[in-house]
BALOBA-241551 format. One record per residue (C-alpha): residue in one letter; x, y, z. Coordinates in steps of 0.1 Angstrom, whole numbers. Example, Ala and Ser with C-alpha at 12.3 -4.5 7.8 and 13.67 -1.06 7.14 Angstrom:
BEGIN
[fike A; [123; -45; 78]],
[fike S; [137; -11; 71]],
This chain:
BEGIN
[fike M; [777; -2130; 567]],
[fike K; [765; -2161; 578]],
[fike R; [745; -2190; 562]],
[fike N; [715; -2210; 572]],
[fike E; [712; -2245; 567]],
[fike K; [697; -2241; 534]],
[fike G; [720; -2216; 524]],
[fike A; [698; -2184; 522]],
[fike F; [713; -2152; 536]],
[fike L; [695; -2139; 567]],
[fike M; [694; -2108; 555]],
[fike H; [662; -2114; 539]],
[fike E; [640; -2122; 571]],
[fike M; [659; -2091; 584]],
[fike S; [646; -2067; 559]],
[fike L; [616; -2082; 561]],
[fike M; [615; -2084; 600]],
[fike F; [627; -2046; 603]],
[fike E; [599; -2036; 580]],
[fike I; [571; -2053; 599]],
[fike I; [584; -2036; 633]],
[fike H; [589; -2007; 610]],
[fike L; [548; -2007; 599]],
[fike V; [535; -2020; 633]],
[fike S; [552; -1994; 653]],
[fike E; [539; -1966; 631]],
[fike D; [505; -1978; 628]],
[fike A; [506; -1987; 667]],
[fike A; [518; -1947; 679]],
[fike V; [486; -1933; 653]],
[fike R; [464; -1956; 677]],
[fike G; [479; -1935; 706]],
[fike F; [502; -1973; 716]],
[fike T; [535; -1970; 736]],
[fike K; [544; -2000; 732]],
[fike V; [538; -2030; 710]],
[fike K; [531; -2062; 731]],
[fike K; [527; -2093; 704]],
[fike I; [529; -2095; 665]],
[fike D; [510; -2120; 644]],
[fike V; [527; -2133; 613]],
[fike I; [517; -2155; 590]],
[fike V; [543; -2176; 573]],
[fike G; [533; -2201; 546]],
[fike D; [554; -2232; 536]],
[fike L; [563; -2222; 501]],
[fike S; [564; -2182; 508]],
[fike N; [604; -2182; 507]],
[fike V; [608; -2169; 539]],
[fike L; [623; -2190; 570]],
[fike P; [606; -2190; 599]],
[fike D; [633; -2194; 625]],
[fike A; [655; -2167; 608]],
[fike L; [628; -2144; 609]],
[fike E; [624; -2151; 649]],
[fike L; [661; -2150; 653]],
[fike A; [659; -2114; 632]],
[fike F; [629; -2102; 654]],
[fike F; [647; -2109; 685]],
[fike Y; [677; -2088; 674]],
[fike L; [657; -2061; 669]],
[fike R; [637; -2064; 701]],
[fike K; [671; -2067; 721]],
[fike E; [681; -2030; 698]],
[fike K; [646; -2017; 712]],
[fike M; [634; -2010; 675]],
[fike G; [601; -1992; 672]],
[fike L; [576; -1995; 695]],
[fike L; [593; -2030; 710]],
[fike D; [610; -2038; 744]],
[fike E; [619; -2064; 761]],
[fike K; [592; -2082; 766]],
[fike S; [574; -2079; 730]],
[fike Q; [569; -2108; 712]],
[fike L; [562; -2125; 678]],
[fike H; [539; -2154; 671]],
[fike I; [548; -2172; 641]],
[fike I; [516; -2191; 623]],
[fike R; [524; -2218; 597]],
[fike E; [500; -2220; 567]],
[fike E; [504; -2254; 550]],
[fike A; [512; -2253; 517]],
[fike K; [479; -2269; 498]],
[fike S; [479; -2274; 457]],
[fike R; [444; -2286; 439]],
[fike C; [441; -2306; 407]],
[fike L; [418; -2287; 381]],
[fike K; [412; -2321; 365]],
[fike C; [400; -2346; 394]],
[fike L; [398; -2320; 418]],
[fike Y; [423; -2337; 442]],
[fike E; [439; -2318; 469]],
[fike F; [477; -2327; 481]],
[fike V; [507; -2314; 499]],
[fike P; [531; -2302; 473]],
[fike D; [568; -2301; 479]],
[fike Y; [574; -2271; 452]],
[fike R; [546; -2243; 434]],
[fike I; [544; -2264; 401]],
[fike A; [535; -2303; 411]],
[fike L; [521; -2330; 392]],
[fike C; [488; -2345; 407]],
[fike P; [496; -2374; 425]],
[fike K; [465; -2386; 417]],
[fike C; [459; -2384; 379]],
[fike D; [497; -2378; 373]],
[fike L; [486; -2345; 347]],
[fike P; [502; -2307; 357]],
[fike S; [472; -2293; 358]],
[fike C; [477; -2283; 399]],
[fike V; [469; -2248; 416]],
[fike L; [483; -2237; 445]],
[fike I; [454; -2226; 463]],
[fike S; [474; -2224; 496]],
[fike G; [515; -2217; 512]],
[fike E; [524; -2183; 497]],
[fike T; [508; -2163; 521]],
[fike F; [532; -2140; 543]],
[fike R; [520; -2110; 561]],
[fike T; [514; -2095; 593]],
[fike E; [477; -2106; 605]],
[fike S; [476; -2085; 638]],
[fike Y; [490; -2067; 664]],
[fike E; [490; -2063; 702]],
[fike G; [495; -2025; 716]],
[fike S; [495; -2005; 753]],
[fike D; [494; -1973; 763]],
[fike N; [511; -1959; 793]],
[fike F; [483; -1968; 820]],
[fike E; [489; -2004; 809]],
[fike N; [517; -2026; 819]],
């Protein structure tokens, strides 16, 4: 199995994308769709999910015609920037890690307010009557 540039196995993103496609296809079928045209996924900078690897997994599974995907199905990755807020001075900043010192007051009293999200935001489907 190949490793990506950060040394993480691509298997993590493959299993995540497999599950996303499975759940979206299942929901789309219940709603009467025969194809999934587009899937929107939010990936936070500190979510431990590599967007490039997730996209590679999507292309592979699309090629394999998994679920209700076809060759025209698209993946749209929405990046969520990481932000922290100091609870003492209320300064907001972009952290490098989940745990960070406030760059303004140098105290370890910061909370992460965004950047950990990983979820399917939405999808578009089509029925037999659409292209």
